[in-house]
DSSP file (Angstrom, degrees, kcal/mol; ACC not computed):
  #  RESIDUE AA STRUCTURE BP1 BP2  ACC     N-H-->O    O-->H-N    N-H-->O    O-->H-N    TCO  KAPPA ALPHA  PHI   PSI    X-CA   Y-CA   Z-CA
    1    1 A M              0   0    0      0, 0.0     2,-0.4     0, 0.0    20,-0.2   0.000 360.0 360.0 360.0 148.3   -8.1   -9.5  -31.7
    2    2 A L    >   -     0   0    0     16,-0.2     3,-0.7    18,-0.2     2,-0.3  -0.618 360.0-139.5 -73.5 125.8   -7.3   -6.1  -30.2
    3    3 A T  T 3  S+     0   0    0     -2,-0.4     3,-0.1     1,-0.2    -1,-0.0  -0.632  82.6  27.9 -85.5 148.1   -6.6   -3.6  -32.8
    4    4 A G  T 3  S+     0   0    0      1,-0.3     2,-0.5    -2,-0.3    -1,-0.2   0.584  95.3 110.9  80.6   9.2   -3.9   -1.1  -32.4
    5    5 A V  S <  S-     0   0    0     -3,-0.7    -1,-0.3     2,-0.0    -3,-0.0  -0.951  70.6-117.4-117.8 134.7   -1.9   -3.5  -30.1
    6    6 A G     >  -     0   0    0     -2,-0.5     4,-2.8    -3,-0.1     5,-0.2  -0.225  29.2-104.7 -67.2 163.4    1.4   -5.0  -31.3
    7    7 A E  H  > S+     0   0    0      1,-0.2     4,-2.5     2,-0.2     5,-0.2   0.901 119.3  52.0 -56.2 -47.8    1.7   -8.9  -31.7
    8    8 A R  H  > S+     0   0    0      2,-0.2     4,-2.0     1,-0.2    -1,-0.2   0.931 113.3  42.0 -62.1 -48.6    3.8   -9.2  -28.6
    9    9 A R  H  > S+     0   0    0      1,-0.2     4,-3.0     2,-0.2     5,-0.2   0.916 113.5  54.0 -65.5 -43.0    1.3   -7.3  -26.3
   10   10 A A  H  X S+     0   0    0     -4,-2.8     4,-1.8     1,-0.2    -2,-0.2   0.908 108.7  49.0 -57.5 -41.7   -1.6   -9.1  -27.9
   11   11 A S  H  X S+     0   0    0     -4,-2.5     4,-1.2     2,-0.2    -1,-0.2   0.916 112.5  47.3 -61.0 -46.3    0.0  -12.4  -27.1
   12   12 A V  H  X S+     0   0    0     -4,-2.0     4,-0.5     1,-0.2     3,-0.5   0.927 112.2  49.7 -63.9 -49.0    0.7  -11.4  -23.5
   13   13 A L  H ><>S+     0   0    0     -4,-3.0     5,-2.7     1,-0.2     3,-1.0   0.815 104.0  60.3 -61.7 -30.3   -2.9  -10.1  -23.1
   14   14 A E  H ><5S+     0   0    0     -4,-1.8     3,-2.1     1,-0.3    -1,-0.2   0.854  94.8  62.5 -65.8 -33.5   -4.2  -13.4  -24.6
   15   15 A G  H 3<5S+     0   0    0     -4,-1.2    -1,-0.3    -3,-0.5    -2,-0.2   0.710 103.3  49.6 -58.6 -23.6   -2.6  -15.1  -21.7
   16   16 A L  T <<5S-     0   0    0     -3,-1.0    -1,-0.3    -4,-0.5    -2,-0.2   0.292 124.4-106.7 -96.6   7.1   -4.9  -13.2  -19.5
   17   17 A D  T < 5S+     0   0    0     -3,-2.1     2,-0.7     1,-0.2    -3,-0.2   0.780  77.1 139.0  69.1  29.2   -7.9  -14.2  -21.7
   18   18 A V      < +     0   0    0     -5,-2.7    -1,-0.2     1,-0.2    -2,-0.2  -0.887   4.7 139.9-108.6 104.8   -8.1  -10.6  -23.1
   19   19 A R        +     0   0    0     -2,-0.7     2,-0.3   -18,-0.1    -1,-0.2   0.567  62.7  34.3-115.3 -19.0   -8.8  -10.8  -26.8
   20   20 A T  S  > S-     0   0    0    -19,-0.1     4,-2.0     1,-0.1   -18,-0.2  -0.828  84.1-106.3-131.9 170.9  -11.2   -8.0  -27.4
   21   21 A I  H  > S+     0   0    0     -2,-0.3     4,-2.2     1,-0.2     5,-0.2   0.879 122.4  57.0 -65.9 -35.7  -11.9   -4.5  -26.1
   22   22 A D  H  > S+     0   0    0      2,-0.2     4,-1.6     1,-0.2    -1,-0.2   0.908 104.2  49.7 -58.4 -42.9  -14.9   -6.0  -24.3
   23   23 A D  H  4 S+     0   0    0      1,-0.2     4,-0.2     2,-0.2    -1,-0.2   0.921 111.1  50.8 -62.5 -40.4  -12.7   -8.6  -22.5
   24   24 A L  H >< S+     0   0    0     -4,-2.0     3,-0.9     1,-0.2    -2,-0.2   0.878 108.5  51.0 -63.3 -37.6  -10.4   -5.7  -21.5
   25   25 A L  H 3< S+     0   0    0     -4,-2.2    -1,-0.2     1,-0.2    -2,-0.2   0.804 112.6  47.1 -68.4 -29.7  -13.3   -3.7  -20.1
   26   26 A H  T 3< S+     0   0    0     -4,-1.6     2,-0.8    -3,-0.2    -1,-0.2   0.259  78.8 119.1 -98.8  11.4  -14.5   -6.8  -18.1
   27   27 A L    <   -     0   0    0     -3,-0.9    -3,-0.0    -4,-0.2   -10,-0.0  -0.687  51.7-161.1 -79.1 110.6  -11.0   -7.6  -16.7
   28   28 A L        -     0   0    0     -2,-0.8   114,-0.4     1,-0.1    -2,-0.1  -0.631  21.3-100.9 -97.5 155.6  -11.6   -7.3  -12.9
   29   29 A P        -     0   0    0      0, 0.0   112,-0.3     0, 0.0     3,-0.1  -0.317  21.9-135.4 -66.7 154.7   -9.0   -6.9  -10.3
   30   30 A R  S    S-     0   0    0    110,-3.2     2,-0.3     1,-0.3   111,-0.2   0.738  80.1 -22.5 -82.4 -23.7   -8.1  -10.0   -8.3
   31   31 A R  E     -A  140   0A   0    109,-1.3   109,-2.9     2,-0.0     2,-0.3  -0.964  64.4-120.0-167.2 175.5   -8.2   -8.1   -5.1
   32   32 A Y  E     -A  139   0A   0     -2,-0.3     2,-0.5   107,-0.2   105,-0.0  -0.934   7.0-146.8-126.4 153.7   -7.9   -4.6   -3.6
   33   33 A I  E     -A  138   0A   0    105,-2.7   105,-3.1    -2,-0.3     2,-1.1  -0.982  18.0-141.1-117.4 123.3   -5.7   -3.0   -1.1
   34   34 A D  E     +A  137   0A   0     -2,-0.5   103,-0.2   103,-0.2     3,-0.2  -0.734  37.0 155.4 -92.3 103.2   -7.4   -0.3    1.1
   35   35 A R        +     0   0    0    101,-1.6   100,-1.2    -2,-1.1   101,-0.2   0.007  45.0 103.9-107.3  21.6   -4.8    2.5    1.5
   36   36 A S        +     0   0    0     99,-0.2     2,-0.7    98,-0.1    -1,-0.1   0.682  53.0  96.2 -81.5 -17.2   -7.5    5.1    2.1
   37   37 A V        -     0   0    0     -3,-0.2    14,-2.8    99,-0.1     2,-0.5  -0.633  56.1-173.5 -75.5 114.8   -6.8    5.1    5.9
   38   38 A E  B     +b   51   0B   0     -2,-0.7     2,-0.3    12,-0.2    14,-0.2  -0.942  12.6 165.1-105.9 132.3   -4.5    8.1    6.6
   39   39 A A        -     0   0    0     12,-1.9    14,-0.3    -2,-0.5     5,-0.1  -0.963  41.8 -99.0-145.5 158.8   -3.2    8.4   10.1
   40   40 A L    >   -     0   0    0     -2,-0.3     3,-1.1    12,-0.1     4,-0.3  -0.388  44.4-111.2 -70.0 155.2   -0.5   10.1   12.1
   41   41 A I  G >  S+     0   0    0      1,-0.3     3,-1.1     2,-0.2    -1,-0.1   0.878 118.0  55.6 -64.2 -37.0    2.5    7.9   12.7
   42   42 A S  G 3  S+     0   0    0      1,-0.2    -1,-0.3    36,-0.1    37,-0.0   0.663 111.8  44.7 -68.2 -14.7    1.8    7.6   16.4
   43   43 A A  G <  S+     0   0    0     -3,-1.1    -1,-0.2     2,-0.1    -2,-0.2   0.321  80.0 135.9-113.5   6.6   -1.7    6.3   15.6
   44   44 A L    <   -     0   0    0     -3,-1.1     2,-0.6    -4,-0.3     6,-0.1  -0.263  57.9-121.5 -55.8 134.8   -0.8    3.8   12.8
   45   45 A P    >   -     0   0    0      0, 0.0     3,-1.5     0, 0.0    61,-0.6  -0.720  29.2-121.6 -80.9 121.5   -2.6    0.5   13.1
   46   46 A E  B 3  S+c  106   0B   0     -2,-0.6    61,-0.2     1,-0.2     3,-0.1  -0.412  90.4   8.6 -66.8 132.7    0.0   -2.3   13.4
   47   47 A G  T 3  S+     0   0    0     59,-2.9     2,-0.3     1,-0.3    -1,-0.2   0.476 107.7 103.1  77.2   5.0   -0.3   -5.0   10.6
   48   48 A Q  S <  S-     0   0    0     -3,-1.5    58,-1.1    58,-0.1    -1,-0.3  -0.873  79.8-100.0-116.4 153.0   -2.8   -3.1    8.6
   49   49 A E  E     + D   0 105B   0     -2,-0.3     2,-0.3    56,-0.2    56,-0.2  -0.435  54.0 155.7 -64.4 143.6   -2.5   -1.0    5.4
   50   50 A A  E     - D   0 104B   0     54,-1.4    54,-1.6    -2,-0.1     2,-0.4  -0.977  35.0-129.9-161.7 162.5   -2.3    2.6    6.1
   51   51 A T  E     -bD  38 103B   0    -14,-2.8   -12,-1.9    -2,-0.3     2,-0.4  -0.975  17.1-167.7-123.6 135.4   -1.0    5.9    4.5
   52   52 A V  E     - D   0 102B   0     50,-3.2    50,-2.8    -2,-0.4     2,-0.6  -0.959   9.3-153.1-122.0 139.3    1.1    8.5    6.2
   53   53 A V  E     + D   0 101B   0     -2,-0.4     2,-0.3   -14,-0.3    48,-0.2  -0.947  40.5 127.9-108.2 120.6    1.9   12.0    4.9
   54   54 A G  E     - D   0 100B   0     46,-2.4    46,-2.8    -2,-0.6     2,-0.4  -0.918  54.7 -87.7-160.1-174.7    5.2   13.4    6.2
   55   55 A Q  E     -ED  74  99B   0     19,-2.3    19,-2.3    -2,-0.3    44,-0.2  -0.865  41.5-111.7-110.5 134.2    8.5   15.0    5.5
   56   56 A V  E     +E   73   0B   0     42,-3.2    41,-3.1    -2,-0.4    17,-0.2  -0.460  32.1 178.5 -64.5 129.9   11.7   13.0    4.7
   57   57 A V  E     -     0   0B   0     15,-3.6     2,-0.3     1,-0.4    -1,-0.2   0.794  62.4 -13.7 -97.6 -42.9   14.2   13.4    7.5
   58   58 A S  E     -E   72   0B   0     14,-1.1    14,-2.6    37,-0.1    -1,-0.4  -0.993  50.0-154.3-158.6 154.6   17.0   11.2    6.2
   59   59 A T  E     +E   71   0B   0     -2,-0.3     2,-0.3    12,-0.2    12,-0.2  -0.978  17.1 178.7-132.0 152.7   17.9    8.6    3.7
   60   60 A E  E     -E   70   0B   0     10,-2.5    10,-3.0    -2,-0.3     2,-0.5  -0.979  22.3-148.2-154.5 131.6   20.7    5.9    3.9
   61   61 A S  E     -E   69   0B   0     -2,-0.3     8,-0.2     8,-0.2    26,-0.0  -0.929  20.0-161.4-100.7 127.4   22.0    3.1    1.8
   62   62 A I  E     -E   68   0B   0      6,-3.9     6,-2.5    -2,-0.5    -2,-0.0  -0.903   4.4-158.7-118.5 108.4   23.3    0.3    3.9
   63   63 A P        +     0   0    0      0, 0.0     2,-0.3     0, 0.0     3,-0.2  -0.030  39.4  89.3 -71.4-178.7   25.7   -2.2    2.3
   64   64 A G  S    S-     0   0    0      1,-0.2    -2,-0.0     3,-0.1     0, 0.0  -0.810  92.1 -36.1 129.0-166.0   26.4   -5.6    3.5
   65   65 A R  S    S+     0   0    0      1,-0.3    -1,-0.2    -2,-0.3     0, 0.0   0.861 141.0  30.1 -60.8 -35.3   25.1   -9.1    3.1
   66   66 A R  S    S-     0   0    0     -3,-0.2    -1,-0.3    20,-0.0    -4,-0.1  -0.712  90.9-157.8-121.5  79.0   21.6   -7.9    2.9
   67   67 A P        +     0   0    0      0, 0.0    19,-3.3     0, 0.0     2,-0.3  -0.203  20.0 171.4 -58.0 143.9   21.9   -4.4    1.4
   68   68 A R  E     -EF  62  85B   0     -6,-2.5    -6,-3.9    17,-0.2     2,-0.4  -0.983  31.9-132.8-151.0 164.3   19.1   -2.1    2.0
   69   69 A T  E     -EF  61  84B   0     15,-2.7    15,-2.1    -2,-0.3     2,-0.4  -0.974  22.8-166.6-117.7 129.2   17.9    1.5    1.7
   70   70 A Q  E     -EF  60  83B   0    -10,-3.0   -10,-2.5    -2,-0.4     2,-0.4  -0.953   6.4-174.7-121.2 143.7   16.3    3.3    4.7
   71   71 A M  E     -EF  59  82B   0     11,-2.3    11,-3.2    -2,-0.4     2,-0.5  -0.999  13.8-148.0-132.2 128.0   14.3    6.5    4.7
   72   72 A T  E     -EF  58  81B   0    -14,-2.6   -15,-3.6    -2,-0.4   -14,-1.1  -0.854  15.3-172.0 -98.9 131.7   13.1    8.2    7.8
   73   73 A V  E     -EF  56  80B   0      7,-3.0     7,-2.9    -2,-0.5     2,-0.4  -0.953   2.2-168.6-118.9 140.7    9.8   10.1    7.6
   74   74 A A  E     +EF  55  79B   0    -19,-2.3   -19,-2.3    -2,-0.4     2,-0.2  -0.965  11.6 174.9-129.1 141.2    8.3   12.3   10.3
   75   75 A D  E >   - F   0  78B   0      3,-2.3     3,-1.0    -2,-0.4   -21,-0.1  -0.698  58.9 -77.1-125.8-172.5    5.0   14.1   10.9
   76   76 A E  T 3  S+     0   0    0     -2,-0.2     3,-0.1     1,-0.2   -22,-0.0   0.588 128.2  49.7 -68.4  -5.5    4.0   16.0   14.0
   77   77 A S  T 3  S-     0   0    0      1,-0.3     2,-0.3     0, 0.0    -1,-0.2   0.602 119.3 -61.1-108.7 -15.1    3.4   12.8   16.0
   78   78 A G  E <   -F   75   0B   0     -3,-1.0    -3,-2.3     2,-0.0     2,-0.3  -0.995  56.4 -63.3 163.7-168.5    6.6   10.9   15.4
   79   79 A R  E     -F   74   0B   0     -2,-0.3     2,-0.4    -5,-0.2    34,-0.3  -0.908  28.2-162.3-120.7 146.8    9.0    9.1   13.0
   80   80 A L  E     -F   73   0B   0     -7,-2.9    -7,-3.0    -2,-0.3     2,-0.5  -0.988  11.8-143.9-124.5 132.7    8.7    6.2   10.7
   81   81 A T  E     -Fg  72 114B   0     32,-2.8    34,-2.0    -2,-0.4     2,-0.4  -0.850  11.0-159.9-101.0 125.7   11.5    4.1    9.1
   82   82 A C  E     -Fg  71 115B   0    -11,-3.2   -11,-2.3    -2,-0.5     2,-0.4  -0.875  12.1-165.4-103.9 135.3   10.8    2.8    5.5
   83   83 A V  E     -Fg  70 116B   0     32,-2.7    34,-3.8    -2,-0.4     2,-0.4  -0.984  13.4-175.3-130.5 135.7   13.1   -0.1    4.6
   84   84 A W  E     -F   69   0B   0    -15,-2.1   -15,-2.7    -2,-0.4     2,-0.3  -0.997  16.7-148.6-128.3 122.4   13.7   -1.5    1.1
   85   85 A F  E     +F   68   0B   0     -2,-0.4   -17,-0.2   -17,-0.2     2,-0.2  -0.703  61.4  45.4 -90.0 143.8   15.9   -4.7    0.9
   86   86 A G  S    S-     0   0    0    -19,-3.3    -2,-0.1    -2,-0.3     3,-0.1  -0.608 105.9 -62.4 114.8-179.6   18.1   -5.1   -2.3
   87   87 A R  S    S+     0   0    0     -2,-0.2     2,-0.5     1,-0.1    -1,-0.1   0.753 116.9  48.1 -77.8 -24.5   20.2   -2.7   -4.2
   88   88 A F        +     0   0    0     -3,-0.2     2,-0.3   -21,-0.1    -1,-0.1  -0.968  61.1 170.4-126.8 129.1   17.5   -0.2   -5.1
   89   89 A G    >   -     0   0    0     -2,-0.5     3,-1.7   -21,-0.1     4,-0.2  -0.918  44.7-117.8-131.4 157.0   14.9    1.3   -2.9
   90   90 A A  G >  S+     0   0    0     -2,-0.3     3,-1.3     1,-0.3     4,-0.2   0.678 108.1  75.1 -65.7 -19.8   12.4    4.1   -3.4
   91   91 A G  G >  S+     0   0    0      1,-0.3     3,-0.9     2,-0.2    -1,-0.3   0.693  81.0  70.4 -69.5 -18.8   14.2    6.0   -0.6
   92   92 A D  G <  S+     0   0    0     -3,-1.7    -1,-0.3     1,-0.2    -2,-0.2   0.734  91.5  59.7 -65.8 -21.2   17.0    6.7   -3.0
   93   93 A R  G <  S+     0   0    0     -3,-1.3     2,-0.3    -4,-0.2    -1,-0.2   0.501  96.3  72.4 -86.9  -5.5   14.8    9.1   -4.9
   94   94 A Y    <   -     0   0    0     -3,-0.9     6,-0.0    -4,-0.2     3,-0.0  -0.799  60.1-154.3-117.6 154.3   14.1   11.5   -2.1
   95   95 A E    >   -     0   0    0     -2,-0.3     3,-2.4     1,-0.1   -39,-0.3  -0.869  41.6 -80.1-119.8 155.3   16.0   14.1   -0.1
   96   96 A P  T 3  S+     0   0    0      0, 0.0   -39,-0.2     0, 0.0     3,-0.1  -0.280 119.2  32.5 -52.5 135.7   15.6   15.5    3.4
   97   97 A G  T 3  S+     0   0    0    -41,-3.1   -40,-0.1     1,-0.4     2,-0.1   0.139  86.5 129.5  98.8 -22.3   12.8   18.0    3.3
   98   98 A D    <   -     0   0    0     -3,-2.4   -42,-3.2   -43,-0.1     2,-0.4  -0.382  56.5-130.7 -64.0 142.8   10.7   16.3    0.6
   99   99 A W  E     +DH  55 123B   0     24,-0.6    24,-2.8   -44,-0.2     2,-0.3  -0.822  35.7 171.6 -94.2 139.7    7.1   15.8    1.4
  100  100 A V  E     -DH  54 122B   0    -46,-2.8   -46,-2.4    -2,-0.4     2,-0.5  -0.947  34.1-136.6-142.5 154.2    5.9   12.2    0.7
  101  101 A A  E     -DH  53 121B   0     20,-2.7    20,-2.2    -2,-0.3     2,-0.4  -0.989  26.5-167.5-111.0 131.5    3.0    9.9    1.1
  102  102 A V  E     -DH  52 120B   0    -50,-2.8   -50,-3.2    -2,-0.5     2,-0.3  -0.976   4.4-173.6-123.2 131.7    4.0    6.5    2.3
  103  103 A A  E     +DH  51 119B   0     16,-2.4    16,-2.8    -2,-0.4     2,-0.3  -0.988  28.7  93.1-133.1 137.3    1.6    3.5    2.2
  104  104 A G  E    S-D   50   0B   0    -54,-1.6   -54,-1.4    -2,-0.3     2,-0.5  -0.969  72.8 -53.0 169.6-175.5    2.2    0.0    3.6
  105  105 A K  E     -D   49   0B   0     11,-0.3    11,-0.6    -2,-0.3     2,-0.3  -0.790  52.4-133.1 -90.4 130.1    1.7   -2.3    6.5
  106  106 A L  E     +cI  46 115B   0    -58,-1.1   -59,-2.9   -61,-0.6     2,-0.3  -0.642  33.2 162.6 -81.3 138.4    3.2   -1.0    9.8
  107  107 A N  E     - I   0 114B   0      7,-2.7     7,-3.1    -2,-0.3     2,-0.4  -0.933  32.0-124.2-141.6 170.7    5.3   -3.3   11.9
  108  108 A R  E     + I   0 113B   0     -2,-0.3     2,-0.4     5,-0.2     5,-0.2  -0.953  24.8 177.9-117.2 137.7    7.7   -2.8   14.7
  109  109 A Y  E >  S- I   0 112B   0      3,-2.2     3,-2.6    -2,-0.4    -2,-0.0  -0.984  72.2 -17.3-141.4 127.3   11.3   -4.0   14.7
  110  110 A Q  T 3  S-     0   0    0     -2,-0.4     3,-0.1     1,-0.3    -1,-0.0   0.802 128.8 -51.3  44.8  40.5   13.9   -3.5   17.4
  111  111 A G  T 3  S+     0   0    0      1,-0.3     2,-0.3     0, 0.0    -1,-0.3   0.336 112.1 120.4  83.1  -3.7   11.7   -0.7   18.8
  112  112 A L  E <   - I   0 109B   0     -3,-2.6    -3,-2.2   -32,-0.0     2,-0.6  -0.731  63.5-131.0 -94.6 143.1   11.4    1.2   15.5
  113  113 A V  E     + I   0 108B   0     -2,-0.3   -32,-2.8   -34,-0.3     2,-0.3  -0.813  48.8 161.5 -82.1 118.5    8.0    1.9   13.8
  114  114 A Q  E     -gI  81 107B   0     -7,-3.1    -7,-2.7    -2,-0.6     2,-0.4  -0.940  40.9-150.4-144.4 165.7    8.6    0.8   10.3
  115  115 A M  E     -gI  82 106B   0    -34,-2.0   -32,-2.7    -2,-0.3     2,-0.5  -0.999  22.3-142.5-130.9 136.7    7.2   -0.3    6.9
  116  116 A V  E    S-g   83   0B   0    -11,-0.6   -11,-0.3    -2,-0.4   -32,-0.2  -0.871  79.2 -10.0-107.1 130.7    9.1   -2.7    4.7
  117  117 A H  S    S+     0   0    0    -34,-3.8    -1,-0.2    -2,-0.5   -33,-0.1   0.899  89.3 178.2  47.5  53.3    8.9   -2.0    0.9
  118  118 A P        -     0   0    0      0, 0.0     2,-0.4     0, 0.0   -14,-0.2  -0.313  33.8-106.4 -73.3 164.0    6.2    0.7    1.1
  119  119 A E  E     -H  103   0B   0    -16,-2.8   -16,-2.4    14,-0.1     2,-0.4  -0.752  38.7-164.2 -85.9 140.9    4.8    2.6   -1.7
  120  120 A V  E     -H  102   0B   0     -2,-0.4   -18,-0.2   -18,-0.2    14,-0.0  -0.995  11.3-176.9-130.9 133.2    6.0    6.2   -1.8
  121  121 A E  E     -H  101   0B   0    -20,-2.2   -20,-2.7    -2,-0.4     2,-0.1  -0.998  27.0-121.3-130.0 136.6    4.7    9.1   -3.7
  122  122 A P  E     -H  100   0B   0      0, 0.0     2,-0.3     0, 0.0   -22,-0.3  -0.427  29.1-160.2 -74.0 146.3    6.2   12.7   -3.8
  123  123 A L  E     -H   99   0B   0    -24,-2.8     2,-0.6    -2,-0.1   -24,-0.6  -0.904  17.1-129.7-124.2 155.5    3.9   15.6   -2.7
  124  124 A S  B >  S-J  127   0C   0      3,-0.5     3,-1.0    -2,-0.3   -24,-0.0  -0.928  88.9 -14.4-108.0 114.7    4.0   19.1   -3.2
  125  125 A G  T 3  S-     0   0    0     -2,-0.6    -1,-0.2     1,-0.2     3,-0.1   0.734 121.6 -63.0  67.8  24.8    3.8   21.2    0.0
  126  126 A G  T 3  S+     0   0    0    -72,-0.1     2,-0.3     1,-0.1    -1,-0.2   0.416 121.5  71.0  91.3  -4.0    2.6   18.3    2.1
  127  127 A D  B <   +J  124   0C   0     -3,-1.0    -3,-0.5   -28,-0.1     2,-0.3  -0.991  47.6 164.9-152.7 138.5   -0.7   17.6    0.2
  128  128 A D        -     0   0    0     -2,-0.3     3,-0.5    -5,-0.1    -3,-0.0  -0.883  21.5-166.7-157.0 119.8   -1.6   16.2   -3.2
  129  129 A E  S    S+     0   0    0     -2,-0.3    -1,-0.1     1,-0.2    -6,-0.0   0.586  79.7  76.6 -86.8  -7.3   -4.8   14.9   -4.7
  130  130 A D        +     0   0    0      2,-0.0    -1,-0.2     0, 0.0     2,-0.2  -0.044  63.3 138.8 -90.9  30.5   -3.2   13.3   -7.7
  131  131 A R        -     0   0    0     -3,-0.5    -8,-0.0     1,-0.1   -10,-0.0  -0.472  30.5-175.1 -78.2 143.6   -1.9   10.2   -5.9
  132  132 A L  S    S+     0   0    0     -2,-0.2    -1,-0.1     4,-0.0     3,-0.0   0.745  80.7  27.5-106.6 -31.8   -2.1    6.8   -7.6
  133  133 A H  S    S+     0   0    0      5,-0.1     2,-0.3     1,-0.1   -14,-0.1   0.411 114.6  53.8-116.5  -1.3   -0.8    4.3   -5.0
  134  134 A T  S    S+     0   0    0      1,-0.1   -98,-0.1     3,-0.1    -3,-0.1  -0.974  95.7  26.0-137.2 150.2   -1.5    6.0   -1.6
  135  135 A G  S    S+     0   0    0   -100,-1.2     2,-0.3    -2,-0.3   -99,-0.2   0.613 109.6  57.2  82.6  13.6   -4.5    7.5    0.1
  136  136 A R  S    S-     0   0    0   -101,-0.2  -101,-1.6   -99,-0.1     2,-0.4  -0.950  95.5 -72.5-159.6 174.5   -7.0    5.4   -1.7
  137  137 A V  E     -A   34   0A   0     -2,-0.3  -103,-0.2  -103,-0.2    -3,-0.1  -0.690  47.7-153.8 -75.9 126.1   -8.3    1.9   -2.6
  138  138 A I  E     -A   33   0A   0   -105,-3.1  -105,-2.7    -2,-0.4     2,-0.3  -0.915   4.8-139.5-110.2 128.8   -5.8    0.3   -5.0
  139  139 A P  E     -A   32   0A   0      0, 0.0     2,-0.5     0, 0.0  -107,-0.2  -0.634  11.6-152.6 -81.2 141.4   -7.0   -2.4   -7.4
  140  140 A L  E     -A   31   0A   0   -109,-2.9  -110,-3.2    -2,-0.3  -109,-1.3  -0.965  11.5-160.2-116.3 121.8   -4.6   -5.4   -8.1
  141  141 A Y        -     0   0    0     -2,-0.5     2,-0.1  -112,-0.3  -114,-0.0  -0.729  29.0 -99.0-103.0 149.1   -4.8   -7.1  -11.4
  142  142 A K        +     0   0    0   -114,-0.4     2,-0.3    -2,-0.3    -1,-0.1  -0.403  54.1 177.1 -58.8 139.5   -3.6  -10.6  -12.3
  143  143 A T        -     0   0    0     -2,-0.1     2,-0.3    -3,-0.0     3,-0.0  -0.902  21.9-149.9-140.3 166.4   -0.3  -10.1  -14.1
  144  144 A T     >  -     0   0    0     -2,-0.3     4,-1.3     1,-0.1     3,-0.2  -0.901  33.4-110.4-130.7 164.5    2.4  -12.2  -15.6
  145  145 A E  H  > S+     0   0    0     -2,-0.3     4,-2.1     1,-0.2     5,-0.2   0.842 119.1  58.7 -59.4 -35.6    6.1  -11.6  -16.0
  146  146 A D  H  > S+     0   0    0      1,-0.2     4,-2.1     2,-0.2    -1,-0.2   0.876 100.0  56.0 -63.1 -35.1    5.6  -11.2  -19.7
  147  147 A L  H  4>S+     0   0    0      1,-0.2     5,-2.1     2,-0.2     6,-0.5   0.917 108.4  48.3 -63.4 -39.6    3.2   -8.4  -19.1
  148  148 A K  H ><5S+     0   0    0     -4,-1.3     3,-1.1     1,-0.2     5,-0.2   0.895 111.0  50.1 -65.6 -40.7    5.9   -6.6  -17.2
  149  149 A L  H 3<5S+     0   0    0     -4,-2.1    -1,-0.2     1,-0.3    -2,-0.2   0.831 105.2  56.9 -66.2 -32.8    8.4   -7.2  -19.9
  150  150 A A  T 3<5S-     0   0    0     -4,-2.1    -1,-0.3    -5,-0.2    -2,-0.2   0.522 117.1-114.8 -78.9  -4.6    6.0   -5.8  -22.6
  151  151 A G  T < 5S+     0   0    0     -3,-1.1    -3,-0.2    -4,-0.3    -2,-0.1   0.670  85.5 114.2  82.3  17.9    5.8   -2.6  -20.6
  152  152 A L      < +     0   0    0     -5,-2.1     2,-0.3  -143,-0.0    -4,-0.2   0.438  68.9  47.2 -99.7  -1.1    2.2   -2.9  -19.6
  153  153 A S              0   0    0     -6,-0.5    -2,-0.1    -5,-0.2   -10,-0.0  -0.923 360.0 360.0-139.1 161.5    2.6   -3.3  -15.8
  154  154 A T              0   0    0     -2,-0.3    -1,-0.1    -3,-0.0    -6,-0.0   0.351 360.0 360.0-106.7 360.0    4.6   -1.5  -13.1
């Protein structure tokens, strides 16, 4: 049994076959997402994971049958629309003028270059080496809803 871990978390980790520190050290990601490709908006590869560094131009919450949040990001080559469906989107956290790194799959919809539900990280001055979810290869681990409820996963 893992020492220093409460009963609830130990039970959840056991569901992932993690019972010892050794099990935890040998827990491998189920797959990886390559977000190490950084590109200008005009050069983004459609349908592939990529990261864009740019400045927030606008944010907007759109009510309706399918409420969504939109955030427009620009770099020197163009504009990208980020869309989150549902009541809460990452775009709510940013203001025009903020520098961000945005990562996801590019697609085109009604003539707009967009990413749906992208990862967004704030940057200071347009560059930041401490990014967690953008600009690098991201490991994805097997998870359960219980793990999220236990506060162990994002």
